[in-house]
C-alpha positions as CSV (number, residue, x, y, z in Angstrom):
1,X,0.0,0.0,0.0
2,X,1.3,3.5,-0.9
3,X,2.1,5.6,2.1
4,X,-0.5,8.3,1.4
5,X,-3.2,5.8,1.1
6,X,-2.0,4.0,4.2
7,X,-2.2,7.3,6.2
8,X,-5.7,8.1,4.8
9,X,-6.9,4.7,6.0
10,X,-5.5,5.2,9.5
11,X,-7.3,8.6,9.6
12,X,-10.6,6.7,9.3
13,X,-9.8,4.8,12.5
14,X,-8.3,7.7,14.6
15,X,-8.8,11.5,14.7
16,X,-6.2,13.9,13.5
17,X,-4.9,14.7,17.0
18,X,-4.2,10.9,17.5
19,X,-1.8,10.8,14.6
20,X,1.7,12.3,14.9
21,X,3.8,12.9,11.9
22,X,6.2,15.5,13.3
23,X,9.6,14.8,11.7
24,X,11.6,15.3,15.0
25,X,9.3,13.0,16.9
26,X,9.4,10.4,14.2
27,X,13.2,10.6,14.2
28,X,13.2,10.1,18.0
29,X,10.8,7.1,17.6
30,X,13.2,5.4,15.1
31,X,15.4,4.1,18.0
32,X,15.3,3.7,21.7
33,X,18.1,4.4,24.3
34,X,20.3,1.7,22.7
35,X,21.6,4.0,20.0
36,X,21.4,7.3,21.9
37,X,24.9,8.4,20.9
38,X,24.1,8.0,17.1
39,X,20.6,9.5,17.7
40,X,22.1,12.6,19.5
41,X,24.6,13.1,16.7
42,X,21.7,12.9,14.1
43,X,23.3,9.9,12.2
44,X,20.8,7.1,12.9
45,X,20.9,4.7,10.0
46,X,17.5,3.1,10.5
47,X,14.2,4.0,8.7
48,X,11.9,6.6,10.3
49,X,8.4,5.3,11.1
50,X,5.5,6.8,9.1
51,X,3.6,7.9,12.1
52,X,3.1,7.6,15.9
53,X,-0.5,6.9,16.7
54,X,-2.3,7.2,20.1
55,X,-5.3,5.0,20.5
56,X,-7.8,5.9,23.3
57,X,-9.3,2.4,23.7
58,X,-8.7,-1.3,23.3
59,X,-11.2,-1.2,20.4
60,X,-9.0,1.3,18.5
61,X,-5.9,-0.8,19.2
62,X,-7.8,-3.8,17.7
63,X,-8.8,-1.9,14.6
64,X,-5.3,-0.5,14.0
65,X,-3.7,-3.9,14.4
66,X,-6.2,-5.6,12.1
67,X,-5.6,-3.0,9.5
68,X,-1.8,-3.3,9.7
69,X,-2.1,-7.1,9.7
70,X,-4.2,-7.1,6.5
71,X,-1.9,-4.7,4.8
72,X,1.5,-6.1,6.0
73,X,2.5,-2.9,7.9
74,X,5.1,-3.3,10.7
75,X,3.9,-2.3,14.1
76,X,6.1,-1.2,17.1
77,X,4.1,-1.2,20.4
78,X,5.4,1.5,22.7
79,X,4.8,2.9,26.2
80,X,7.3,4.7,28.5
81,X,10.2,4.7,25.9
82,X,12.7,3.3,28.4
83,X,13.7,0.2,26.4
84,X,17.5,-0.4,26.4
85,X,18.1,-3.4,24.0
86,X,16.8,-1.9,20.7
87,X,13.3,-3.3,21.1
88,X,11.8,0.1,19.9
89,X,14.3,0.5,17.0
90,X,12.7,0.5,13.6
91,X,14.0,-1.8,10.9
92,X,11.1,-1.5,8.3
93,X,10.3,1.2,5.8
94,X,6.5,1.0,6.5
95,X,6.1,1.1,10.3
96,X,3.5,2.5,12.6
97,X,4.4,3.1,16.3
98,X,1.3,2.5,18.5
99,X,1.9,4.5,21.7
100,X,-0.1,4.0,24.9
101,X,-0.1,7.7,25.8
102,X,-3.9,8.0,26.0
103,X,-4.4,4.6,27.6
104,X,-3.7,6.3,30.9
105,X,-6.4,5.4,33.4
106,X,-6.0,3.8,36.8
107,X,-9.2,1.7,36.5
108,X,-9.3,0.4,40.1
109,X,-7.3,0.1,43.3
110,X,-8.8,-2.8,45.2
111,X,-7.4,-2.5,48.8
112,X,-9.3,-5.5,50.1
113,X,-8.2,-7.9,47.4
114,X,-4.7,-6.3,47.2
115,X,-4.6,-5.6,43.5
116,X,-4.8,-2.7,41.1
117,X,-5.9,-2.5,37.5
118,X,-4.4,0.0,35.1
119,X,-4.3,0.7,31.4
120,X,-1.0,0.2,29.6
121,X,-0.1,3.9,29.5
122,X,-0.2,4.4,33.3
123,X,3.3,5.3,34.6
124,X,4.6,3.1,37.4
125,X,5.3,6.2,39.6
126,X,1.7,7.4,39.1
127,X,0.3,4.2,40.5
128,X,2.9,4.0,43.2
129,X,2.0,7.6,44.4
130,X,-1.7,6.7,44.5
131,X,-1.1,3.5,46.4
132,X,1.2,5.2,48.9
133,X,-1.7,7.5,49.9
134,X,-3.6,4.4,51.3
135,X,-0.5,2.6,52.7
136,X,0.2,0.4,49.8
137,X,3.0,-0.1,47.3
138,X,3.6,-1.8,43.9
139,X,6.8,-3.4,45.2
140,X,8.2,-2.6,41.7
141,X,11.1,-0.2,41.4
142,X,13.2,-0.3,38.3
143,X,15.6,2.6,37.9
144,X,13.2,3.9,35.3
145,X,10.4,4.0,37.8
146,X,9.5,7.7,37.4
147,X,8.9,7.3,33.6
148,X,8.3,3.6,32.8
149,X,4.7,2.6,32.0
150,X,2.9,-0.7,32.6
151,X,2.5,-1.9,29.0
152,X,6.2,-1.7,28.5
153,X,7.0,-3.1,32.0
154,X,5.0,-6.2,31.3
155,X,6.0,-6.6,27.7
156,X,9.7,-6.5,28.6
157,X,9.4,-8.8,31.7
158,X,10.7,-5.9,33.8
159,X,12.4,-6.3,37.2
160,X,12.8,-3.8,40.0
161,X,15.4,-3.0,42.6
162,X,13.2,-4.7,45.3
163,X,12.9,-7.9,43.3
164,X,14.6,-10.1,45.9
165,X,11.6,-9.5,48.1
166,X,8.7,-8.9,45.7
167,X,9.9,-10.7,42.6
168,X,9.8,-9.5,39.0
169,X,6.8,-8.2,37.1
170,X,5.8,-11.7,36.1
171,X,5.3,-12.5,39.9
172,X,3.1,-9.4,40.2
173,X,0.7,-9.7,37.2
174,X,-2.6,-11.3,38.2
175,X,-4.3,-10.8,34.9
176,X,-4.2,-8.7,31.7
177,X,-5.9,-7.7,28.5
178,X,-4.1,-7.9,25.1
179,X,-4.8,-7.5,21.4
180,X,-3.4,-9.8,18.8
181,X,-2.5,-8.8,15.2
182,X,-5.8,-10.0,13.8
183,X,-7.7,-7.7,16.2
184,X,-8.7,-10.4,18.6
185,X,-8.9,-9.1,22.2
186,X,-8.0,-11.6,25.0
187,X,-8.7,-11.0,28.6
188,X,-6.9,-13.2,31.2
189,X,-9.0,-13.0,34.4
190,X,-7.6,-11.9,37.7
191,X,-7.2,-14.8,40.2
192,X,-4.7,-15.7,42.9
193,X,-3.8,-19.0,41.1
194,X,-5.3,-21.6,38.8
195,X,-4.4,-24.9,37.2
196,X,-6.3,-24.4,34.0
197,X,-3.6,-25.6,31.6
198,X,-0.4,-23.7,30.8
199,X,-0.1,-20.3,32.3
200,X,-1.3,-18.2,29.3
201,X,-0.3,-14.9,31.0
202,X,3.2,-15.7,29.8
203,X,2.3,-15.5,26.2
204,X,1.9,-11.7,26.7
205,X,4.4,-11.2,29.6
206,X,7.8,-10.7,28.1
207,X,6.6,-10.9,24.5
208,X,8.4,-7.6,23.7
209,X,5.7,-6.5,21.3
210,X,6.3,-9.5,19.0
211,X,3.0,-11.3,19.6
212,X,0.5,-8.9,20.9
213,X,-0.3,-5.4,22.3
214,X,-0.9,-5.2,26.0
215,X,-3.7,-2.8,26.8
216,X,-4.6,-3.4,30.5
217,X,-2.9,-5.0,33.5
218,X,-3.9,-6.1,36.9
219,X,-1.1,-6.3,39.5
220,X,-0.8,-7.4,43.1
221,X,-0.1,-4.7,45.6
222,X,1.5,-4.8,49.0
223,X,1.4,-3.1,52.4
224,X,3.9,-0.2,52.7
225,X,6.1,0.2,55.7
226,X,8.8,2.8,54.7
227,X,9.5,3.8,58.2
228,X,10.8,0.3,59.0
229,X,13.5,0.2,56.3
230,X,16.9,-0.8,57.5
231,X,20.1,-0.4,55.5
232,X,23.4,-2.3,55.7
233,X,26.7,-1.8,53.9
234,X,30.1,-3.5,54.0
235,X,33.4,-3.3,52.2
236,X,34.6,-6.8,51.1
237,X,37.9,-8.1,50.0
238,X,36.5,-9.5,46.7
239,X,33.3,-10.0,44.8
240,X,33.2,-13.7,45.8
241,X,32.8,-12.9,49.5
242,X,29.8,-10.7,48.7
243,X,28.3,-13.4,46.5
244,X,28.7,-16.0,49.4
245,X,27.0,-13.7,51.8
246,X,24.1,-13.1,49.4
247,X,23.7,-16.8,48.9
248,X,23.7,-17.5,52.7
249,X,21.0,-14.9,53.2
250,X,18.9,-16.4,50.4
251,X,19.2,-20.1,51.2
252,X,18.4,-19.4,54.8
253,X,15.0,-18.1,53.7
254,X,15.5,-14.4,54.2
255,X,14.3,-11.9,51.6
256,X,15.8,-8.4,51.9
257,X,14.3,-6.1,49.3
258,X,17.7,-5.0,48.2
259,X,20.7,-7.3,48.1
260,X,23.8,-6.3,46.1
261,X,27.5,-6.7,45.7
262,X,29.7,-4.4,43.5
263,X,33.1,-5.1,42.0
264,X,35.8,-2.6,42.9
265,X,35.5,-0.9,39.5
266,X,31.8,-0.6,39.6
267,X,31.8,0.5,43.2
268,X,34.1,3.4,42.3
269,X,31.4,5.1,40.2
270,X,28.6,4.6,42.8
271,X,30.5,4.8,46.2
272,X,33.6,6.8,45.4
273,X,33.4,8.6,48.7
274,X,33.7,5.5,50.9
275,X,34.6,2.4,48.8
276,X,38.4,2.6,49.5
277,X,39.3,0.5,46.5
278,X,37.2,-2.5,47.7
279,X,34.0,-4.3,46.7
280,X,30.8,-3.0,48.3
281,X,28.1,-5.3,49.7
282,X,24.7,-3.8,50.7
283,X,21.2,-4.7,51.8
284,X,17.9,-3.2,52.7
285,X,15.5,-5.0,54.9
286,X,11.8,-4.0,54.3
287,X,8.4,-4.8,55.5
288,X,6.5,-4.9,58.8
289,X,8.6,-4.6,62.0
290,X,8.8,-8.4,62.7
291,X,9.9,-9.2,59.2
292,X,12.6,-6.4,59.2
293,X,13.9,-7.6,62.6
294,X,14.2,-11.2,61.4
295,X,15.7,-10.2,58.1
296,X,18.3,-8.0,59.8
297,X,19.4,-10.9,62.0
298,X,19.7,-13.1,59.0
299,X,21.9,-10.5,57.2
300,X,24.1,-10.1,60.3
301,X,24.5,-13.8,60.8
302,X,25.5,-14.3,57.1
303,X,28.1,-11.5,57.4
304,X,29.5,-13.0,60.5
305,X,29.9,-16.4,58.9
306,X,32.1,-14.9,56.1
307,X,33.8,-12.2,58.3
308,X,37.3,-13.1,57.0
309,X,36.4,-11.5,53.7
310,X,34.6,-8.5,55.3
311,X,36.9,-5.5,55.8
312,X,34.5,-3.0,57.6
313,X,30.9,-2.0,57.9
314,X,29.7,1.1,56.1
315,X,27.5,3.7,58.0
316,X,23.9,2.9,57.1
317,X,23.0,6.5,56.2
318,X,25.5,6.4,53.3
319,X,23.7,3.4,51.8
320,X,20.3,4.9,52.3
321,X,21.4,8.2,50.8
322,X,22.8,6.4,47.7
323,X,19.6,4.4,47.2
324,X,17.3,7.4,47.6
325,X,19.0,9.1,44.7
326,X,19.4,6.0,42.4
327,X,16.4,6.4,40.1
328,X,16.5,8.6,37.0
329,X,13.8,11.0,35.9
330,X,12.8,12.1,32.4
331,X,15.0,15.2,33.0
332,X,18.0,12.9,33.7
333,X,17.3,11.0,30.5
334,X,17.1,14.3,28.5
335,X,20.3,15.6,30.2
336,X,22.2,12.5,29.3
337,X,21.0,12.7,25.7
338,X,22.0,16.4,25.4
339,X,25.4,15.6,26.9
340,X,26.1,13.0,24.2
341,X,25.8,15.8,21.6
342,X,29.1,17.2,22.8
343,X,30.9,14.5,24.8
344,X,32.6,11.5,23.1
345,X,32.0,9.0,25.9
346,X,29.5,6.4,26.9
347,X,28.8,5.7,30.6
348,X,26.6,2.9,31.8
349,X,26.3,0.4,29.0
350,X,25.3,-2.9,30.5
351,X,24.8,-6.6,29.7
352,X,22.9,-8.4,32.4
353,X,23.0,-12.2,32.7
354,X,22.0,-14.8,35.2
355,X,23.2,-18.2,36.4
356,X,23.3,-20.4,39.5
357,X,25.5,-19.6,42.5
358,X,28.3,-21.8,41.5
359,X,28.5,-20.6,38.0
360,X,28.0,-16.8,38.3
361,X,31.6,-16.0,39.6
362,X,33.1,-18.2,36.8
363,X,31.2,-16.3,34.1
364,X,32.1,-13.0,35.7
365,X,35.9,-13.7,35.8
366,X,36.0,-15.5,32.4
367,X,34.3,-12.6,30.6
368,X,36.3,-9.8,32.3
369,X,39.6,-11.7,31.6
370,X,38.7,-12.4,28.0
371,X,37.7,-8.7,27.4
372,X,41.0,-7.5,28.8
373,X,42.9,-10.0,26.7
374,X,41.0,-10.0,23.4
375,X,39.1,-6.8,23.0
376,X,41.1,-4.6,20.5
377,X,39.8,-1.3,21.9
378,X,40.4,-2.2,25.6
379,X,42.5,1.0,25.8
380,X,39.3,3.0,25.3
381,X,37.6,1.5,28.3
382,X,37.3,3.8,31.2
383,X,35.5,1.3,33.5
384,X,34.9,-2.5,33.3
385,X,33.2,-4.2,36.2
386,X,29.9,-5.5,37.4
387,X,27.5,-6.1,40.2
388,X,24.9,-8.6,41.4
389,X,21.6,-7.0,42.2
390,X,18.8,-9.6,41.9
391,X,19.1,-12.9,43.9
392,X,17.1,-16.1,44.2
393,X,17.4,-19.3,46.3
394,X,19.2,-21.0,43.4
395,X,21.2,-18.2,41.9
396,X,21.7,-14.6,41.1
397,X,22.3,-12.1,38.2
398,X,25.4,-10.2,37.1
399,X,25.3,-6.8,35.6
400,X,28.4,-6.3,33.5
401,X,29.0,-2.5,33.3
402,X,31.4,-0.9,30.8
403,X,32.2,2.7,30.1
404,X,34.4,3.9,27.3
405,X,35.7,6.9,25.3
406,X,34.3,6.9,21.8
407,X,37.1,7.2,19.2
408,X,35.1,6.4,16.0
409,X,32.3,7.8,13.9
410,X,29.1,8.1,15.9
411,X,27.3,5.7,13.6
412,X,30.0,3.0,14.2
413,X,29.8,3.0,18.0
414,X,27.7,-0.2,18.3
415,X,30.0,-2.1,15.9
416,X,33.3,-0.9,17.4
417,X,32.4,-0.9,21.1
418,X,29.2,-2.3,22.4
419,X,28.6,-5.3,20.1
420,X,32.1,-7.0,20.6
421,X,31.9,-6.4,24.4
422,X,28.4,-7.9,24.6
423,X,29.4,-10.8,22.3
424,X,32.1,-11.9,24.7
425,X,29.8,-11.7,27.7
426,X,27.0,-13.6,26.0
427,X,29.4,-16.3,24.7
428,X,30.9,-16.8,28.1
429,X,27.5,-16.9,29.7
430,X,26.0,-19.4,27.3
431,X,29.1,-21.6,27.4
432,X,28.5,-22.3,31.1
433,X,24.7,-22.6,30.9
434,X,23.6,-19.2,32.1
435,X,21.0,-16.9,30.6
436,X,22.2,-14.1,28.4
437,X,19.4,-11.8,29.4
438,X,18.2,-11.6,33.0
439,X,15.7,-8.7,32.6
440,X,16.4,-6.2,29.9
441,X,15.1,-8.6,27.3
442,X,16.4,-9.7,23.9
443,X,15.3,-6.7,21.9
444,X,16.9,-6.5,18.5
445,X,20.6,-6.5,19.6
446,X,20.6,-10.0,21.2
447,X,18.4,-11.7,18.7
448,X,21.4,-13.3,17.0
449,X,21.8,-15.5,20.1
450,X,18.1,-16.3,20.7
451,X,18.4,-19.8,19.4
452,X,21.5,-20.5,21.5
453,X,19.8,-19.0,24.5
454,X,16.8,-21.4,24.2
455,X,18.3,-24.4,22.5
456,X,15.7,-27.0,21.6
457,X,13.0,-24.9,23.4
458,X,13.3,-22.2,20.7
459,X,10.9,-24.5,18.8
460,X,8.2,-23.3,21.2
461,X,9.0,-19.6,20.6
462,X,8.9,-20.1,16.8
463,X,5.5,-21.8,17.0
464,X,4.1,-18.9,19.1
465,X,5.2,-16.4,16.4
466,X,3.7,-18.5,13.6
467,X,0.5,-19.0,15.5
468,X,-0.2,-15.4,16.8
469,X,1.6,-13.3,14.2
470,X,1.7,-15.3,11.0
471,X,2.2,-12.2,8.8
472,X,5.1,-11.1,10.9
473,X,3.9,-7.5,11.5
474,X,4.7,-7.2,15.2
475,X,8.0,-5.5,16.0
476,X,10.1,-6.9,13.2
477,X,13.5,-8.1,14.4
478,X,12.8,-8.1,18.1
479,X,13.6,-11.5,19.7
480,X,13.5,-13.3,16.4
481,X,16.6,-12.9,14.2
482,X,15.8,-11.5,10.7
483,X,18.4,-11.5,7.9
484,X,16.8,-8.4,6.4
485,X,17.4,-6.4,9.6
486,X,20.9,-7.7,10.4
487,X,22.5,-4.8,8.6
488,X,21.3,-2.5,11.4
489,X,22.7,-4.6,14.3
490,X,26.3,-3.7,14.2
C-alpha cells in the first residue's frame, strides 16, 4: 500500500490529534536508548516510522492492528520509551508506532483484594503515588520508575530494585488484556492462582511486542512500611565474598528487598566517597517490624559467617542516601542525551546475565579476563566491572557494566564498542549454561543469540510467532533474528 493511502486509512480509525507525523518526533521514535549516541549526533541509519499513533481504547488498538495485519504494515508497540536493547528500534520502511499515551487510566485500586488494575499507559510512579496514599506499594522499582509505563514493563518482563523480596513483574501480574494482530482481544482473568492448563499470561508477559499489544494489566499490591526500612553496607575483599553472603541470606530463607555486591571498578562510580578501592556489599530490609527484625538478624549472621572477607561496615546512612538518589527521571534522560551531543564518551552500558550460585563467579571472571585480553579497543575502556543485584534461592544475576571513550564515527559506536563487548559476555555466559538476558530482554541486539539461549526450546517460541503473528507484522527483528534487519545490528 502506498504511504499516502495508508495514512488516509488510518485517519478513518483515529482522529487527527491521535496521529503524529512531526519529523523530529518520528526521528526520536526510530530508535530507543540503545543508540542514543548516534541519535544525538543525528546519524541514525534506520528507517523513520511513518507515524506515531495514540489510540484511546482497546477497540481502537484492535482496529489498528487488524488494518496493519491485513496490509503487511510493521507495528512497534510503545509505552514509556525506556527500552535499552533496541526493542523500539525500527527496521522496516513502512512502520507505525502505536503508543499507549492515552491509555492512561487507573481503573481500580482494590485495597481488600490487594490488587490494582491500570491501562498500559499508566506510569509506574503514578500508580505508586496513589497506592502510597492508602498505605500500599507496587513493590516494583526499576531505575526507570519515574517514567516507565505498565504496558512496557509487562511486555519486557521488567524487574525492579526490590525484586529479591517482591519478585519480577511476572510475579506481580494477576491478569491482563491484550490484542493480537488479527484484532482479537483476549482477557486473562484476575485470580490468585489456577491450574487451567499452561499459564497463558506468559504469552503476553515478556513478548516484547512481537506477539500482541498489552492494553490493560492487573497487578498485586503490598502493604507499605517505609519507616521500617533498615540499611546495611560492607566493604569486602573480593566479589566472591559478597556473593557468598548473598547466597547465605537467600538459602536461609530471608528476603531483603535489596541485596547487592559491586566489584571494585563498579563500586568506584557509585560509592567513590567511601569504597576505599574495595568491593561493596549492601542490603535493605523492608516490611513490617517483625519481618525487618528477622531479616536484619539473617543478614548479620551471614556477614559473621564470612567475616574473614569483610573489611569493615559502612554507615547505614551512606547506603540509604545512595539508594534514595538512584532512580533517574525524564530530565535525567534528557540531560544524558544532550550531553552526548558534545561528549565523546558512553557511561553505563550494561549486559545483564544470570546463572546459579556456583557458575556466576566463573562467568564474571571469564568474561572480564577475556575482554581484557582479546578486545582490541580495551585502551578506550574507562571502566569495566559489574554487580549482582537480583538474587534467588538457586542463583543470582550479574550486571556487566562498561564505560568507554568513543574514538570512532558516531554511527559506528555499536559495531566498534558495544557489540564486541556484549558478544564476549554472551558467549561466556551461554558456554556455562547461564542466561544471556536476566531482565532487559532480547530486543533486536541480542536476537542473533536467541536460538543459542533457548536451545531445543526455541521451537516453542517459533511456534508462538507463527500462531499469533503469521504475517510477521509485530515489531520486526525483536527476539526473532531477521536476515533483512541484520545490517542495522552492528
